[in-house]
Structure formats: structure tokens, C-alpha cells
N, C-alpha and C positions, 0 to 999 in steps of 0.2 A: 954971347952965342951968335952964330951965323944965322942969316935970314932963312936958310933952307934947312934948319935943324929938323930932326925927325921926331920931335915931341908929338904925342898924340893930340888930336883935335877933339876936345870933349863934345863940342856941338856936332861935328861930323859923325862921331861915334854914336851919339844918341840918336841922330837922324837915321843912320844906317840901321841901327837896331830896331827902330820903329818900323822902317820900311821892310826890314827882314821879317819881323813878326807879322806884319800885315800880309806880306807875300805868302808866308806859311799858312796863315788862316785861309787865304783865298785859294791856294793851290795844293795844300796838303800839310800834313803834320811833319814837324821836324824829325829827321832820322828815319822816316818811312820811305820806302821805294815809291817814286813818283809814277803815276800812271802814264802810259804812252800818250803822246799828243793825239795820235789817231783815235785812241779810245775816248779821250775827252771830247774830241770833235764829233764823234759818232753819238755819244751820249747827249751832247748839247743839241745835235740835230734832231734826235728823237724828242727831246723836251720841246724844241721849237715846233715840231709837227703836232705834238699833243696840244700845245697852246693855241694853234692856229684857229680852231673854231671860235675861241673868244675874240680873236682879231676880226673874223668875218662878221660876227654879231655886232661888234663895235663899229665896223665899217658900215653896216646897214643902218645902225642907229644914228651914225653921224649924218646921214642923208635926211633925217627928220629935222624939220625946222624947230626952233625953240617954241614957237607958238603952238605948232601942232603937237609937240611932245607934252606941253603943259595941258592942252585940251584933252588929249587922250588919257593922261595920268589922272586928271580930275573928273573924268567921265563917270557916270553911274556904274558902268560895267566894270571899270578898273577898281573902283572903291569896293563894289560888292564882291568881286573876285578876291581881293586882298582880305576882306573881312571873313569870307567863307573859308579861305585857306588857313588863316590864323585860328579860327574857331575849330576847324577840323584837327589841326595839329595839336591844339590844347586839349581837346576832348580825348583823342586817341592816346596821347602821351600820358595823361592822367590815368586813363583806364588801364593802360598797359602796366603802369607802375602798381596800380591797385591789384592787378592780377598776377604780375610776375614776381613781386616781392614775397607775398604769402606762399606761392608755390616754391620759391627758392628756400624759404625758411623751413617748410614742412618736409622738403626732400633732403635737407642737409642736417638740420638740428633736432629733428624729432625721430621717434621710432616708428614712423609711418610704415605700415605693411607694404612690402614690395617697393621699397624706395628706389631701387635701381630701375625698375620697370617704369615707374612714374617719372623719373628723371629723363629717361629716353623719350617717353611719350610727350612730355612737356616741351621738349626741344624740337620735336618732329614737325610742328606746324610751319617751321621755316622751309620744309620740303615743298609745301603747297604754294605756288605763286599766288599772290593775293588776288589777281584777276581771275584765276581759276576758282578761288573761294567765292568771289563775288558772283561769278557765273553760276556756281552751284546753288547759292542762296536765292538768286533771282529765278533760276529755273525751278526752285522749290516753292517760293512764296510770291513770285511775280504774278501778274494778271493771267499769264498762260502757263503757270507752273503746276507743280504736282498738287499742292494744297487746294487751289480752286477747282482742279479737275476732280479731286476726291469729294469735295463738298457738293459739286454738281452731280456726281455719280450717285450720291446718297440722298439726293433731293434737298440739299441745303445750300443750293446756289445763291439763294437770296441773302445769305450771310456775307458773301464775298465782298460786296461794296463797303461793308463796315469793318473789314479787316484793316489793321494798320499797314500803311504802305512800306514796302521794302526799300523804296527809293529815297533819295535825299540825304540829309545829314545823318539821320539815325542809322540807316542801313550801311552807309559808307563807313561811319565810325565803328560800327559793330564788326564789320568784316575786317577792317584794317587792324583793329585791336586784337581780334582772334588770331591773326596771322603775323603780327609783329611783336606781340608781348614777349616771345622768346628772347629777343634782344635784351630786355630787362632781366628776364629769368636767368640767362646765362651769365651776364656780368655780375648780377647780385650773387648768384651761386658761387662764382669764382671768388668773390670777396668773402663770403661766409666760410668757404673752405680754407682761406688764408687767415681767418680770424683766430686770435689767441684765446682759446676757451678758458684758460686759467683766469682771465679777467672776468669772465662771466661767473666762474665759480667763486671768485672773491666777492662779487656783488651779491651772490646768493647767500654767502656767509653773513652778510650785513643785513639779512632779512629782506632783501629786495625780491619781489615776485618776478617771474620771468618777463611779463609784459613791461614792468618798470625797468628791469635790467636791460631789456631789449631797447627800450626808448633812450636810456641814459648811457649805455655802454656800447651796445652793438651798432645801433643805427648811426651814430656819428662816424664810426669807422668804415661802415659799408656804404655810406652816402656817396663817395666818389664813384663806386661801381654802379650804384643805382642811377646816378645822374648820367654816367656815360651811356648806359643802356637806354635811358629816357631820351637822350639827345640823338642816339641812333634811330630810335622810333620816330622822333620828330623829323629827322632828315629824310627817312624813307617815306613818311606820310606826305611830306611836302613835295617830293619828287615823283610820287606814284601817279601813273596815268590811268591804268586799266580799271582799277576799282572805282574811282570817281566817275569815269566815263560810263561804265556799265550801270552804276547806281544813279546816274544822271544828276550829279551834284557839281555845280560850277565852281571849280577851283582853277588855279593857274594852269595846270597841265592840260585839263580838258578844254578850257577856253582857247589856249594857244593852238591846240590841234584843230579845233573847229575854225578858228580864224585863218589858219594856214590853208585849210581846205576851201575856205570861202574867199580866198585871195585878199584877206584883210591883213597883209603883211606888216603894215605900220603898227597896228594894234598888237599883233603877235610879237613884234620886236620889243615894244615897250613893256608888255607883260613879261617877256622873257628876262629883261633887265631887272624888273622888280623881283621876279622869282630868284634870280641869281643873288640879288642883294639880301633877301631873306635867308637864302641858303648860306651865304657868307657869314651872316650873324650866327647861325647855328653851328657852323664849322669853327668859328672863333671860340664859341663857348665850349665846344667839344675839345678843342686844342688846349684850352686852359685846364679843363678837368683832367685830360690825359697827362698834362705836365705836372699835376699835383701828385707827387709821390709820397707825401708825408702820410704816416700811419702810425698806429699804436701797436702794431704787431710785434710781439717780442719773442715768444717761444714758438717752437714748431707747432703748426696747426694740427688739428685732429678732425677727422671726418666722422668720428663716432657720435651717436646721438647724445645730446645733452639735455633733452626734454622728453619725459615720458608722457604720452598722451593718455595713458590709462584706458578707461572705458570709452574714451572718445576716439580711439584709434580708427575704428571703421567709419565713424561719422566724418572725420577729417578726410578720409579717403574719397569721400564724395566730391571734394574740390578738384583734385587732379582727374578723377574719373569723368566728372561733368565737363571739364575743359576739353579733355580728349574726345569726348562724344561730339562736341560742337565744332572742333577744329580738324578732326581726322575722320572719325566714323561717319559723321553726317555728310560732308562733301564727297568722300569716296563712295559712300552708299548711294547718294543721289546720282553721281556719275555712272555708277554700275547699273543702277535702275534704268537710266536713260539708254544705256548700252544694250540692255536685253529687252527693253520694252518696244513693242511695235505700236505704230500709230502715226499721227500727223508729224511727229518729230522727225520721221524719216522720209517724209514727202518733200517735194521740191526738187525738180530735176536739175541736173548740172551741179549739185552741191555735194556729191558723194566724195568721201575721203579717198585719196589715192596714195599708194606707197611712195610715189614720186615726191609727194610733199615732205615726207619724213626724210627722204634722201636729200632733198634740197636743204632742209634744215641741217642735216649732218654735214653736208658739203660746205655750206657757209660757215658752220661752226668750226670745222676742221681747218679751213683756210684762216679763219680768225685766230685760232689757237696757234697755228704755225707762224703767222706773221707777228703775232703778239710776242711770242717767245723770242723771235729775232730782234724785235724792238727792245725787249726787256733786257737782253743779254748785255749790251754795252752799258746800260744804265746801272744794272746790278753789279757788274764788274767794277765800274767807276766808284759807285757808292760803297761797295764792300772793301775797296782798297784805299779809300781816302776819307778822312773826316773833315775835309775842307768845307768852307762855306759854299763854294761853287758846286761841290759834289752833293751837298745837302739840298741846295736849290734845285739842281737837276732832278734829284729823286722826288722832291716834294712836288715839282711841276707835273709829274706824271699822275698825281692824284687829282688834278683839276678836272679832267674828264670824268673820273669816277664820281666826283661830287656833283658834277653838272647833270641836272635832270635829262633823261634821254630825249624828251621832246624838245628841249632847248638845243641840245647837240644836233638833233636832226634838222631843226630850223636853221641853225648856223650853216650847216653843210648844204642845205638847199640854197641859201643865199650865195654861198661860194660857187656852187655848180651852175646855178641858173642865172645869176646876175653878174658876179665879179668876173667869171671866166668869159661870159659873153662880151663884156666890155674890154677885157684885157687881151683875150686871144681870138675870140670869134665864136659865132653861133655853132659851127660844126663841132668844135672841141667841147663846148658846153653841153651839147646834146649827147655826145659820146660819154661824158662823165656823169651827167645827171641821171639819178636812179639806175646806176650801174652797179654790178657786183663789187668791183674794186672800191667804190665809194662806201658801200655798205660795210665791207670788211674793214675799211679804215675807221669807220665809226665804231665798230666793235673794238678795234684796237685801242682807240682813245678811251672808250668806256671801261675796259677791263684790263688795261695795262698794269695797274697796281697789283692785281692778283698774281701776275707772272713775275713782276719785279720783286714782290715780297718773298715769294717762294724761292726764287733764284738767289736773291741777296743773302738769305739765311744760309744757303749752301756755300756761297762765296766766303762769307764771314768765317765758316768753319774750316776752311782750307789752311793747312800748315804751310806757311810761306817758305819754310826750309825745304819742302819737297820741290817747290818751283825753283828755288835757288840751286838745289842739287842738280836738277835737270839742266840748268844753264851752265853749271860748272862742268857738266859732262859733254858740253858742246852743242846742246840744243839751242836753236834760235828761239826768240820770243814766241813766234807762232807755233813752233814745234813743241815747246814746253806747254803752251796752252792746249794744243791738240792731244798731247800724250799724258798730261798730268791734270791740268785744271778741268778740262771738259769732262773726263770720266767722273771726277769728283762732284761736279755740280749737276751732272745729268739727272739725278733724282729730283732736285729742285726744279729743273727745267720741265721734266715730265709732269710733276705735280702741278706746276703753274699752267702748263698746256691743258691738262685735264680739267682744271678748275675753270679756265676760260671757255673751254668747249662746252661744259655743262651749263655755265651761266649764259653763254650765247644762245643756246638752244631755246631758252625761255624768255629772252629779251623781247619785249613787246613794242614799246613806243618807237624806238629807233628803227626797228624792222618795218613797222607800218609806214613810216614816213619815207624811208630810203630804199625799200626793196624794189628790184627791177620789175618792170611790167611783165606779167606772166610768170614771175618767179614766186610761186606759192609755197610757203613754209607751214609748219605746224601751227605757229602762233597766228599767222595771217589767215589761215583757214579757220581756226577757232573764232577769230574776231569776226570774220565774214558771216559764218553760220549763226553765231549768237546774236548778231545784229538782225539777221533775218528771222530769228525766233525758232530755228531748227535745232533744238537742244540735243536731240538724239544724235545728230550728226557730229556734234562737238565732243561727245562723251569719250570716244576712243582716243582721239589725239590729246584730250585733256588728261586722261589717265596715263598716257605715255609720258607727257610732260611731268606729271607727278612722280612717276617712276624714275625718270632721268634726273629730276631735281633731288630725289632721295639719294642718288649716288654721291652727290656733293656733301651729304651729311655723314658719310661713312667715316672719314678721318675724325670728326668730332665725336661720334659715338664710340669709336674704337678707343679714343683717348679718355672717355668718361670713366672716372674712378670713384666709386662710391664705397670704397673699402671702409 
């Protein structure tokens, strides 16, 4: 045969196949329409922008010497803060499981009276921002609260010094448990609604009592749901700032905020890195639980009661009724009382609530919602059209800011605006950016981008590609097909994402406190200022407004609740 024979080269064929498969994994699935290069570039740019706060924090940390970092990490303050944070997370998580699981069981698997009502009420504490709950409890049981006033009014003021304090670990854990247990309740309830009840019936035919059958049959299968909810509680507890700050319990978020205001930026930086490390561990655990799709569900699930409570029906009702009392009726009642009550709570000149504060909140939230949707659109389109590793990496990167505690995000952007820009561009630009509305809006975008991406991506995934293809065959350009076909189909997802971002931004506390422009007072900054001054009556109206606004975000969940 001649030297230039056309026989195939096995080595070259294998190599080409490997590179081809690798290219398909990185850039898209075989046989699928590849996303436009411009779309990929835009999505990657959004991902880069979202990741930038981590870069600024790392840049500031790199300026710490090894010796200084070790000294700060081994200091009594750092050790105490780490211990306090871990203890709080452990207590709140355990208490939320102890409260959320029984509530899920009695509202799904028993003939509890008014099950649907109790289901809705058990989920509603998510409406109340935890710092509003903390404010309500402090204004009721704190040194200047309702209870000491009543005791003094009836001549029992001498009892006040002997009352247990609402501050510290106990009060913080109580408030966070009351307003975060719905995460466990909802995930456990979802698992119970998917449970194959024929397995329980089989266990009962083997003379297993319900408690024994629950322990041996039900619990192993709902454990992933319980664990997922518990990890969400742990993540929220670790990142919450308002409740520990109001309850005066030193955890990562409170001490970082204090150090930032006291110009202790080195210590704040190190504590932020430690907080991110603990957060990463919780996220890794949550990811493993979410990836575990194994289950024993076989037959279609039933939401019909499987346990009769008999004569204990009304006794068991005390559980959801008592929880609703302390999570809904009590805080709303306290806020309403402060609203209508006259007295010292309304004194203090210059602290009156103004409608402009609400307008400022709505303005910033509307800007954040609009910009977030614009950022989310290329990411959702790219992730919805491609299953490549790059597409998944871009989508996952948008969740970094959502997982990052708001106080850490605010700190990172302070470093960017006040230090990096000063060195890289100049003092004039740094002053224009620092504590400006665009920087605050950017922080909101980083924080809440996943909400818009998730809603929009679901709409993108539901588009029939044949419709877009038909538009192209009829002569439409790619941009024309997007404008006339894709955009109208995904507009419900875009609007839903924008609404969710708007509502969440309205009640965002720590990021707003750190980055809001000077003189730009919002509802949350006003509440924070007057509660620190002890003028509880002044905070009642804006607090109730926030509860009402937060309630709107629960409408989709409650509309989808099915207790048939």
C-alpha cells in the first residue's frame, strides 16, 4: 500500500472523539441548538459581576499579614463569636425540627380539626421578618417594654428585676425558632404528602402502633426533607443580623457590623472569612441532601388522614393554636398596641415616620427588581437552552450572593468603594460610588438574583423550540424571534421574579443599613433607628407595613397549598 493511503487512524479517531465529547460537555449537548456567543458572553459577565464581592473581600484579606491574621483568629473575641454562632445554630435548628415536624405530621396525617387553616397559619410566620419579631418581643418583655410597664402600673414594679432577661442566647434562639421553623414544616409536609401510605398500612397490619410505624417506616423516608429544612434554618440563623443585634447576642453578623462601624476592618474581614467558611460547610451539606433523590415512594400519595386522633382531637389542636399565638397574634398584637397607644413611645422630636421613607423603599426596591430581571435574563436563557458544564457553572455562580450573609456582602462592597477604587481610580470616584444608590441596588441584585433567575429559567424551559424555529423559517432574525415569540412566553416568569425581588428587597435589613446613601431613609433603616432609641411606638406603623408587604410574597405558596 502507498504511504498516503486513506486508512483511518485509530489513535486520531479516539482523540478526536474525546475532544469532541469534552467540547460538547463544556459548550452544550450534542444535537441541540447552540446559544449565541453574545448570550454566553452576557451570562458570563453577569456571573463575574456577582462573584466580584468575593474578590473584593479576598483582596482586603490579602493585605493582612500572616501574623496579624493568626493573632486575630486566635483572639478571645473570635473564639467566643465562633462558639456563640455555632451554639445558636445548633439550638435553633434542633428546636425548629422539634416544632416543625410534629406540626407537619398533625396537619397531614391526622384528622385534626380545620387542617387547612392550621396549615396556612403554620406557614405564615415566614411573613414576619425575624427582626420584626425580635422587636416585638423586646418591646413587650424588655426593660422599657409592656410587661414592666404593666407591673409598675399595678404596684408590682419590684418584681421586674427578677424577671428572666429577653436578651442573650435564650431570647435570640426563641425568636429565631418561632420565625424559621416553617422551613422545616414546609419541607417535611412536602415529604409526607409524597409518602406512599400503603407502606404505613402494611406496617399497621403487622400490629405496629403508629409511633412505631412512624419511627421505622415514615421517618427514614421523610428524613431528607426534614434535613433539608433543618439546613435552611441553620443557614438563615447563621446569616441573620437583625435578631442577634436586637437581642444583644454576639454572633458573627453582629460583631462584624460593630467592628465595621468602629473602623475595626481587619477583625471584620477575618470574621467575615470565618463566617463564609461555616456557611460553605452548611451549603455543602444542603447540596448533598438535595442531590439524594432516593426514596421508597411507590404508589401515588394520598393527603387523606391516616390517623384518627379520637377524643384527643381538640387537645392536639392546642399545638398549632399555641404556635400561631406566639408567632402571629402576639407580635401583630404588640405592634398594633404600640400603634394606638399614647405615651413616651411617641415622644422624641425628629423621629416621626414620613411617607417619603416608604417611597424611598419602594423606589430602591423597584430599581433593584428591574435591574435584577435584566441581569437574570441572559443567565436564564443560557441555562435554559444548554445543559453544558459552563451553563451550569454560570447559573450556580448567581447563587453565591444569595448564600453570602448580607453583612458580609455589604462589607465587601465597602472595601471596593472606599479602598480599592481610591487606589485604582481616585478619591473623587470613590466618594461618588461609596454609599450611593447604584451601589446599594447592585448589592440587592447580587443578593436576590437567584429569585429572578429561577422564575425566568422555569419559563424558558417550558418554551417549545419548534415555535422559535418556525419564526426563523418565516424570516425572523434571532432578535426578532426573541422579541415576538420568546419574550411574550417568558414574561410571566420575568414578572414573577421581579415581584419576588421587589418584596424581598423591601425588608432587607443588613445590606441596607451598611450601604444606604446618607439621608436616604427607608422603612427598615427608620425602624432600626427608632428601635435603637427605644421609641417603640414610632416603629409600629412601618413594622406593620413590612409584615403586610412580606405577606404578599406568601400568596403563591398559600394558593398552591392543597389539603384535599
